[in-house]
C-alpha positions as CSV (number, residue, x, y, z in Angstrom):
1,X,0.0,0.0,0.0
2,X,1.3,3.5,-0.8
3,X,2.4,5.5,2.2
4,X,0.5,8.7,2.9
5,X,2.5,12.0,2.7
6,X,0.0,14.4,4.3
7,X,2.7,15.9,6.6
8,X,6.4,16.0,5.6
9,X,8.4,17.6,8.3
10,X,11.9,19.1,7.9
11,X,14.3,18.2,10.6
12,X,17.9,19.7,10.8
13,X,20.4,16.9,10.6
14,X,22.7,18.8,12.9
15,X,20.1,18.6,15.7
16,X,20.4,15.3,17.5
17,X,17.6,16.1,19.9
18,X,15.2,17.0,17.2
19,X,16.0,13.8,15.2
20,X,15.3,11.8,18.4
21,X,12.0,13.6,19.0
22,X,10.9,13.0,15.4
23,X,10.6,9.3,16.2
24,X,7.4,10.0,18.2
25,X,5.9,12.8,16.1
26,X,2.8,12.3,14.0
27,X,4.5,13.1,10.7
28,X,3.9,10.8,7.7
29,X,7.4,11.5,6.5
30,X,10.5,13.3,7.7
31,X,13.1,15.2,5.6
32,X,16.4,15.0,7.4
33,X,18.0,18.2,6.1
34,X,21.7,18.4,5.4
35,X,21.4,21.4,3.1
36,X,19.7,24.7,4.1
37,X,19.3,23.9,7.8
38,X,22.9,23.1,8.4
39,X,25.7,25.7,8.6
40,X,28.8,25.0,6.5
41,X,31.0,24.3,9.5
42,X,28.5,21.7,10.8
43,X,27.8,19.8,7.5
44,X,30.4,17.0,8.0
45,X,29.4,16.4,11.7
46,X,25.8,16.5,10.8
47,X,26.3,13.7,8.3
48,X,27.7,11.5,11.0
49,X,24.9,12.5,13.4
50,X,22.3,11.6,10.8
51,X,23.9,8.3,10.0
52,X,23.6,7.3,13.6
53,X,20.1,8.7,13.9
54,X,18.8,6.6,11.0
55,X,19.7,3.5,12.9
56,X,16.8,4.3,15.3
57,X,13.2,3.1,14.8
58,X,11.1,5.7,13.0
59,X,8.2,3.3,12.5
60,X,6.4,3.5,9.2
61,X,7.4,7.1,8.6
62,X,9.2,7.7,5.3
63,X,12.8,8.8,6.0
64,X,14.0,11.2,3.3
65,X,17.5,12.7,3.4
66,X,18.0,16.0,1.6
67,X,21.6,16.1,0.6
68,X,23.7,19.1,-0.4
69,X,23.9,20.0,-4.0
70,X,26.3,17.8,-6.0
71,X,28.0,21.0,-7.1
72,X,29.1,21.7,-3.5
73,X,32.0,20.1,-1.6
74,X,29.6,18.1,0.5
75,X,27.1,16.8,-2.0
76,X,28.9,13.7,-3.2
77,X,29.8,12.6,0.3
78,X,26.2,13.0,1.4
79,X,24.9,10.9,-1.5
80,X,27.4,8.1,-0.9
81,X,26.7,8.2,2.9
82,X,23.0,7.7,2.4
83,X,22.9,5.6,-0.7
84,X,21.6,3.1,1.7
85,X,19.9,3.5,5.1
86,X,17.3,6.0,4.0
87,X,14.0,5.5,2.2
88,X,14.8,8.2,-0.3
89,X,17.4,10.8,-1.2
90,X,16.2,14.3,-2.0
91,X,18.3,16.3,-4.5
92,X,18.1,20.1,-4.1
93,X,17.5,22.6,-6.9
94,X,16.8,20.1,-9.7
95,X,16.5,22.2,-12.8
96,X,16.7,19.6,-15.5
97,X,16.5,15.8,-15.7
98,X,20.2,15.4,-16.2
99,X,20.7,16.8,-12.6
100,X,19.3,13.5,-11.4
101,X,21.6,11.4,-13.5
102,X,24.7,12.0,-11.3
103,X,22.7,11.4,-8.2
104,X,21.4,8.1,-9.7
105,X,25.0,7.0,-10.2
106,X,25.9,7.7,-6.6
107,X,22.7,6.3,-5.2
108,X,22.0,3.2,-7.3
109,X,19.4,1.5,-5.2
110,X,17.5,4.1,-3.2
111,X,14.6,6.2,-4.7
112,X,15.3,9.8,-5.6
113,X,13.2,12.8,-4.9
114,X,13.6,16.2,-6.5
115,X,13.4,19.7,-5.0
116,X,11.5,21.8,-7.4
117,X,12.6,25.4,-6.6
118,X,14.0,27.1,-9.7
119,X,12.4,28.8,-12.7
120,X,14.3,26.4,-15.0
121,X,12.9,23.5,-13.0
122,X,9.4,24.6,-13.5
123,X,10.0,24.8,-17.3
124,X,11.5,21.3,-17.3
125,X,9.1,19.7,-14.8
126,X,7.8,17.1,-17.3
127,X,11.3,15.8,-18.2
128,X,12.3,15.8,-14.5
129,X,9.1,13.9,-13.5
130,X,9.6,11.2,-16.1
131,X,13.2,10.3,-14.9
132,X,13.1,6.6,-14.2
133,X,14.7,6.9,-10.8
134,X,12.3,9.6,-9.5
135,X,9.8,8.7,-6.8
136,X,8.6,12.1,-5.6
137,X,8.8,15.9,-6.0
138,X,8.9,18.6,-3.3
139,X,8.0,22.2,-4.0
140,X,10.6,24.7,-2.8
141,X,8.3,27.7,-2.7
142,X,10.7,30.0,-0.8
143,X,13.5,29.6,-3.2
144,X,11.1,29.8,-6.2
145,X,9.6,33.0,-4.9
146,X,13.1,34.5,-4.5
147,X,14.1,33.5,-8.0
148,X,11.0,34.9,-9.5
149,X,11.2,38.1,-7.5
150,X,7.6,37.4,-6.4
151,X,5.9,39.2,-3.5
152,X,4.1,37.4,-0.7
153,X,0.4,36.9,-1.2
154,X,-1.9,34.8,0.9
155,X,-3.4,33.3,-2.3
156,X,0.1,32.5,-3.7
157,X,-1.0,33.8,-7.1
158,X,2.6,34.4,-8.3
159,X,3.5,30.8,-7.6
160,X,0.4,29.1,-9.0
161,X,1.9,28.6,-12.5
162,X,4.9,26.7,-11.1
163,X,2.8,24.8,-8.6
164,X,0.4,23.7,-11.3
165,X,3.0,22.8,-13.8
166,X,4.9,20.5,-11.4
167,X,1.6,19.0,-10.2
168,X,0.7,18.2,-13.8
169,X,4.1,16.6,-14.4
170,X,4.0,14.5,-11.2
171,X,0.5,13.2,-12.0
172,X,1.4,12.4,-15.6
173,X,4.2,10.1,-14.4
174,X,2.7,8.8,-11.2
175,X,5.0,10.6,-8.7
176,X,4.3,11.7,-5.2
177,X,4.3,15.5,-4.9
178,X,4.1,17.6,-1.8
179,X,3.5,21.4,-1.4
180,X,6.0,23.9,-0.1
181,X,6.3,25.2,3.4
182,X,4.2,27.8,5.3
183,X,6.7,30.0,7.1
184,X,4.5,31.6,9.8
185,X,4.3,28.5,11.9
186,X,2.2,30.2,14.7
187,X,-0.4,31.3,12.2
188,X,-2.8,28.4,12.3
189,X,-5.5,30.0,10.1
190,X,-3.0,30.9,7.4
191,X,-1.6,27.4,7.5
192,X,-5.0,25.8,7.2
193,X,-5.9,28.0,4.3
194,X,-2.7,27.1,2.4
195,X,-3.1,23.4,3.2
196,X,-6.7,23.5,1.9
197,X,-5.5,25.3,-1.3
198,X,-2.8,22.7,-1.9
199,X,-5.2,19.8,-1.2
200,X,-7.8,21.2,-3.5
201,X,-5.1,21.6,-6.2
202,X,-4.2,17.9,-5.8
203,X,-1.0,17.8,-3.8
204,X,-0.5,14.7,-1.6
205,X,0.5,16.8,1.4
206,X,2.6,19.6,2.7
207,X,6.1,20.2,3.8
208,X,6.3,21.6,7.3
209,X,8.9,23.5,9.3
210,X,7.6,23.0,12.9
211,X,5.9,20.1,14.7
212,X,3.1,22.5,15.7
213,X,2.0,22.4,12.1
214,X,1.5,18.6,11.9
215,X,-2.1,18.3,13.2
216,X,-3.5,20.8,10.7
217,X,-1.8,19.2,7.8
218,X,-2.7,15.7,8.8
219,X,-6.4,16.8,9.2
220,X,-6.7,18.8,6.0
221,X,-5.0,16.2,3.7
222,X,-6.9,13.2,5.2
223,X,-10.3,12.2,3.7
224,X,-13.2,13.4,5.8
225,X,-15.9,11.1,7.2
226,X,-18.3,12.6,4.7
227,X,-15.9,11.9,1.8
228,X,-15.5,8.3,3.0
229,X,-19.2,7.8,3.3
230,X,-19.8,9.2,-0.2
231,X,-17.0,7.0,-1.6
232,X,-18.5,3.8,-0.2
233,X,-22.0,4.8,-1.4
234,X,-20.7,5.5,-4.9
235,X,-18.9,2.1,-5.1
236,X,-22.0,0.3,-3.9
237,X,-24.4,2.2,-6.2
238,X,-22.1,1.7,-9.3
239,X,-21.8,-2.0,-8.5
240,X,-25.6,-2.3,-8.4
241,X,-26.0,-0.3,-11.6
242,X,-23.4,-2.5,-13.3
243,X,-25.2,-5.7,-12.2
244,X,-28.3,-4.3,-13.9
245,X,-26.4,-3.7,-17.1
246,X,-26.1,0.0,-16.7
247,X,-23.0,2.1,-17.3
248,X,-23.7,4.8,-14.7
249,X,-25.3,5.3,-11.3
250,X,-26.8,8.2,-9.5
251,X,-25.8,9.2,-6.0
252,X,-27.1,12.4,-4.3
253,X,-28.4,13.6,-7.6
254,X,-25.1,13.3,-9.4
255,X,-24.0,10.9,-12.1
256,X,-21.4,8.4,-11.0
257,X,-19.2,6.8,-13.7
258,X,-16.2,4.5,-13.6
259,X,-13.8,7.5,-13.2
260,X,-15.6,8.4,-10.0
261,X,-15.2,4.9,-8.7
262,X,-11.4,5.1,-9.3
263,X,-11.4,8.3,-7.2
264,X,-13.6,6.7,-4.5
265,X,-11.3,3.7,-4.2
266,X,-8.2,5.9,-4.0
267,X,-10.0,7.8,-1.2
268,X,-10.7,4.7,0.8
269,X,-7.1,3.4,0.2
270,X,-5.7,6.6,1.5
271,X,-7.8,6.4,4.7
272,X,-6.6,2.8,5.1
273,X,-3.0,3.8,4.7
274,X,-3.4,6.6,7.3
275,X,-4.9,4.2,9.7
276,X,-2.1,1.7,9.3
277,X,0.5,4.4,9.8
278,X,-1.2,5.4,13.1
279,X,-1.5,1.9,14.4
């Protein structure tokens, strides 16, 4: 069963206490960050700290390691260190599909994820998403906004073209894709609104910068009881219609076709995956 990625929490790899605490947090996945969250003087020690931390039990949570760029002095060492032992390696600032080729050589057996955070990356999202070693994509909205020269807006209008392009690319090739971070971690209403926007667009979940954001992301990106009830009724009604030789059913005054049944089954499967992760 596919793991849920409602909440994907960044944890600095230089912070041993935070990595230990992450073992008990209600995050669907953890990004252990060797890049932005770690000062240059701490990068080599952080690599060793993280290698030891990954020996611990994180349950069913996906453990993703964000390495430094392969154009830096630390990137290749990071990739070699975590070619095994993590569930995925996240490559920063992927701007073209060939950026993943070198990582694929250094990490031959572990799935790759791509940080989508440059203007060139947005324009090449389709080619990046189709890379055979890619499993998931992470929107780097802070870096993207900086590169675009965009102003902050609660509706994220300046970023929607990039968000939508990457989402289309991910869905075209069956990749996981999670939305960017919400910086004001004490603003619960703002976080909820941005999670709802990302959910409605089609993202699998949201990257987070603070444990206080977990509950809202987990709630928003999980199917509601109403959605689960509707999914079950749609499946039952369509099965009955099919048994009668009909191609469509009607539920709550709306036509239900096979495509709706695929969505309904995906909704139930997500709920089941969430329940298993919490057990």
